[in-house]
C-alpha positions in Angstrom: 84.9 14.3 196.6 86.1 14.0 200.1 84.1 11.8 202.5 82.2 14.2 204.8 80.5 11.6 206.9 81.0 12.2 210.7 83.4 10.1 212.6 82.1 8.8 216.0 84.1 6.5 218.2 85.7 6.5 221.6 89.0 5.0 222.9 89.5 3.7 226.4 93.0 3.0 227.5 93.2 0.1 230.0 97.0 -0.5 229.5 97.6 0.7 233.1 101.1 -0.8 233.6 103.8 1.9 233.9 106.5 2.0 231.2 109.1 1.4 234.0 107.3 -1.7 235.2 106.7 -3.0 231.7 110.4 -2.5 230.9 111.5 -4.4 234.0 109.2 -7.3 233.1 110.8 -7.4 229.6 114.3 -7.3 231.0 113.6 -10.1 233.5 112.2 -12.3 230.7 115.3 -11.6 228.5 117.7 -12.4 231.3 115.9 -15.7 231.9 117.2 -19.0 230.4 115.8 -19.5 227.9 115.3 -15.8 227.1 111.7 -14.9 226.2 109.8 -12.1 224.5 106.0 -11.8 224.8 104.3 -12.1 221.4 102.5 -8.8 222.2 105.7 -7.1 221.1 105.1 -8.2 217.5 102.3 -5.7 217.1 103.8 -2.2 216.8 102.7 -0.3 213.6 105.3 -2.1 211.4 104.4 -5.5 213.0 100.7 -5.0 212.3 101.5 -4.3 208.6 103.8 -7.4 208.4 101.1 -9.5 210.0 98.6 -8.3 207.4 101.1 -9.4 204.7 101.5 -12.8 206.3 97.8 -13.3 206.1 98.1 -13.0 202.3 100.9 -15.6 201.9 100.1 -18.8 200.1 101.6 -20.9 202.9 99.6 -19.2 205.6 96.2 -20.9 205.4 94.3 -19.9 208.7 92.9 -16.5 207.5 91.5 -17.7 204.2 90.3 -21.0 205.7 88.4 -19.2 208.4 87.0 -16.7 205.9 85.8 -19.6 203.8 84.0 -21.1 206.8 82.4 -17.8 207.6 81.2 -17.3 204.0 79.8 -20.9 203.7 77.9 -20.7 207.0 77.2 -17.0 207.4 73.5 -17.3 207.9 73.8 -20.1 210.5 76.5 -18.3 212.5 74.7 -15.0 212.4 71.5 -16.7 213.6 73.4 -18.2 216.5 75.0 -14.8 217.4 71.7 -13.0 217.4 70.7 -9.5 216.5 71.2 -6.1 218.2 73.7 -7.2 220.8 77.0 -5.9 222.0 79.7 -7.1 219.7 83.1 -7.6 221.5 85.9 -8.1 219.0 88.9 -9.7 220.9 92.3 -9.1 219.3 90.5 -6.8 216.8 93.6 -5.6 214.9 92.4 -3.9 211.7 88.8 -4.8 212.6 88.1 -6.1 209.1 86.9 -9.5 210.2 84.4 -8.0 212.5 83.4 -5.4 210.0 82.2 -8.1 207.6 79.8 -9.3 210.3 78.2 -6.0 211.3 75.6 -5.9 208.5 74.5 -9.4 209.4 74.2 -9.1 213.2 73.3 -5.4 213.5 74.9 -4.8 216.9 73.9 -1.8 218.9 77.5 -1.5 220.2 80.9 -2.5 218.8 83.7 -2.9 221.3 87.1 -3.6 219.7 89.8 -4.8 222.1 93.5 -4.9 221.2 96.9 -4.0 222.5 97.9 -2.1 219.3 96.6 1.4 220.0 97.6 3.0 216.7 96.1 0.2 214.6 92.9 0.3 216.7 92.3 4.0 216.4 93.0 4.0 212.6 90.6 1.1 212.2 87.8 2.7 214.1 88.3 6.0 212.3 87.9 4.1 209.0 84.9 2.1 210.1 82.7 4.5 212.1 81.5 6.7 209.3 79.9 3.7 207.5 78.1 2.5 210.7 76.7 5.7 212.3 74.0 3.8 214.0 76.5 1.6 216.0 78.2 3.0 219.1 81.9 2.2 218.6 84.5 1.9 221.3 88.1 0.8 221.3 89.6 -0.7 224.4 93.4 -0.7 224.5 94.5 -3.5 226.7 96.6 -6.7 226.9 93.7 -9.1 227.6 96.2 -12.0 228.1 96.5 -10.5 231.6 92.7 -10.5 232.1 89.7 -9.1 230.3 89.0 -5.8 232.0 85.7 -4.6 230.5 84.1 -3.3 233.7 82.4 0.0 233.0 82.7 -0.7 229.2 80.0 -3.3 228.7 76.4 -2.6 229.6 74.0 -5.2 231.1 72.6 -6.4 227.7 73.7 -9.7 225.9 77.1 -9.7 224.3 78.7 -11.7 221.5 82.4 -12.2 222.2 84.0 -12.6 218.8 87.5 -14.1 218.7 88.3 -15.0 215.1 91.7 -16.3 213.9 92.2 -16.3 217.6 95.5 -15.8 219.4 94.1 -18.5 221.8 96.9 -20.7 220.5 99.5 -18.3 221.9 98.6 -19.4 225.4 99.4 -22.7 227.0 96.2 -24.8 227.5 96.0 -23.8 231.1 96.5 -20.1 230.2 93.8 -20.5 227.5 91.5 -22.0 230.1 92.0 -19.0 232.4 91.3 -16.6 229.5 88.2 -18.5 228.5 86.9 -18.5 232.1 87.3 -14.8 232.1 85.2 -14.5 228.9 82.7 -16.9 230.4 82.4 -14.8 233.6 81.7 -11.7 231.5 79.1 -13.6 229.5 77.5 -15.1 232.6 76.7 -11.6 233.9 74.7 -10.9 230.7 72.1 -13.6 230.0 72.0 -14.7 226.4 75.7 -13.9 225.7 78.0 -16.2 223.7 81.4 -16.7 222.2 82.4 -17.3 218.6 86.0 -18.4 218.3 88.3 -19.7 215.5 90.7 -22.6 216.3 93.5 -24.0 214.2 93.7 -27.8 214.1 96.7 -30.2 214.4 97.9 -31.2 211.0 100.9 -32.4 209.0 104.2 -31.0 210.3 105.2 -29.9 206.7 102.1 -27.8 206.4 102.5 -26.1 209.8 106.2 -25.5 209.4 105.6 -23.8 206.0 102.9 -21.6 207.4 105.2 -20.1 210.0 108.4 -20.1 207.9 107.4 -18.8 204.5 109.7 -18.8 201.5 109.4 -15.0 201.1 110.7 -14.4 204.6 107.8 -12.2 205.7 107.3 -14.2 209.0 111.0 -13.9 209.6 110.8 -10.2 209.3 107.7 -10.1 211.6 109.6 -12.1 214.2 112.8 -10.0 214.1 110.7 -6.8 214.2 109.9 -7.6 217.8 113.6 -6.7 218.5 113.3 -3.5 216.6 110.1 -2.7 218.7 112.0 -3.3 221.9 114.9 -1.2 220.8 112.5 1.7 220.1 110.4 1.3 223.1 113.0 0.6 225.8 116.3 1.8 224.3 117.8 -1.6 223.9 120.5 -2.3 221.3 119.6 -5.6 219.6 121.3 -6.0 216.2 118.6 -7.4 214.0 121.1 -9.0 211.7 122.5 -10.9 214.7 119.4 -13.1 214.9 117.7 -15.5 212.5 114.1 -16.8 212.5 113.4 -20.3 213.6 109.9 -21.9 213.5 108.9 -25.5 213.8 106.0 -27.7 214.8 106.6 -29.8 218.0 104.3 -32.8 217.4 104.7 -34.0 221.0 103.4 -30.7 222.5 101.0 -29.9 219.7 102.4 -26.4 219.1 104.3 -24.3 216.7 107.3 -22.6 218.4 108.9 -19.4 217.1 112.4 -18.4 218.2 115.1 -15.9 217.3 118.4 -17.7 217.2 121.8 -15.9 217.7 124.0 -16.1 214.6 127.1 -15.5 216.7 128.2 -14.5 220.1 126.9 -11.1 221.1 126.0 -9.0 224.0 122.9 -6.9 224.1 122.5 -3.9 226.4 119.2 -3.8 228.2 119.6 -0.5 229.9 121.9 -0.9 232.9 122.1 -4.6 232.4 123.5 -6.8 229.7 122.5 -10.2 228.2 125.2 -12.3 226.5 124.0 -14.7 223.8 126.1 -17.6 222.7 126.1 -18.8 219.1 122.9 -20.7 218.5 121.2 -19.5 221.7 117.5 -18.7 221.2 114.9 -16.2 222.3 111.5 -17.9 222.5 109.0 -15.4 221.0 105.8 -17.4 220.4 103.9 -20.6 220.8 100.8 -21.5 218.7 99.0 -24.5 220.1 96.8 -26.5 217.7 93.8 -28.5 218.8 91.6 -31.4 217.8 87.9 -30.4 217.9 87.3 -32.7 220.9 90.2 -31.2 222.8 89.0 -27.6 222.4 85.4 -28.5 223.1 86.6 -30.0 226.4 88.5 -26.8 227.1 85.4 -24.7 226.5 83.3 -27.0 228.8 86.0 -26.7 231.6 85.7 -23.0 231.2 81.9 -23.2 231.9 80.4 -22.9 228.5 77.4 -25.1 227.7 75.6 -25.4 224.4 78.0 -25.5 221.5 78.0 -25.6 217.7 80.9 -26.3 215.4 81.7 -25.5 211.8 84.8 -27.0 210.2 86.7 -26.6 207.0 86.2 -29.6 204.6 89.5 -31.1 205.7 88.8 -30.6 209.4 91.9 -28.4 209.5 90.3 -25.4 211.1 87.2 -25.0 213.4 84.8 -22.2 214.3 83.1 -22.8 217.6 79.9 -21.2 218.9 79.6 -21.5 222.7 76.8 -20.2 224.9 
């Protein structure tokens, strides 16, 4: 029988940048040296599906490691989060990580924040019939530019939930800016807190494998950013002209992902063109890794106080609670 439960959710679009301004910013970054693409362009509909596949790969440990921490410490983490609060899911994606927590923390409101509008709407439509008692909102925004939740959150305490977090995509100073923004929102609502997942520094061989899998799913995910730009802005990248490169830079403590030109080629970016020499790269993503003490220091610099930490048995992944 078909599911006849009512669907109740609301979408709020905070992606206020005009398409023309967005396009110009993308072109400027591609004309730079080295050329750059923001990792937000991974997440069109196909990119979201590819990311879901990455999370199932044997080499990609963060998702299953974080899930194991959540399962092992569910009661403690839920107690720290509290009951009946606003639950703000940052980088919500398919919302499944947050969905697993809803029965344990019984929020009065669930606010999912993500740049991928299609994925967000599909996820809320799937979830909302099963949680009719929870007010559900989706906020479409690129929160790397600032967390704009004015008029969305009410005055009651909020749990900011940032699992498997993209915090690693930011430089430490950018991450500090984002954390300060979350802290500012929390400070306006006494009793609010942050729960965030953080990947640890580890052997280069493990990290290299996690971002350059044998099946080539991460390579397809990386190249799909070019397809997304072609569709969104009318560029003419040839996907076969670029190959995936990913490696851990131990000195900087970060994974770098690039698209490397297989040969000389010229890409039309509207009225402008970008020539790529053989071997020239487009930098598409960083993923910084942290020791526990390093990230705790970052949280304290952002203004967070009382903290708790849950770690995987090998100390390869951390979940922080910060009030």
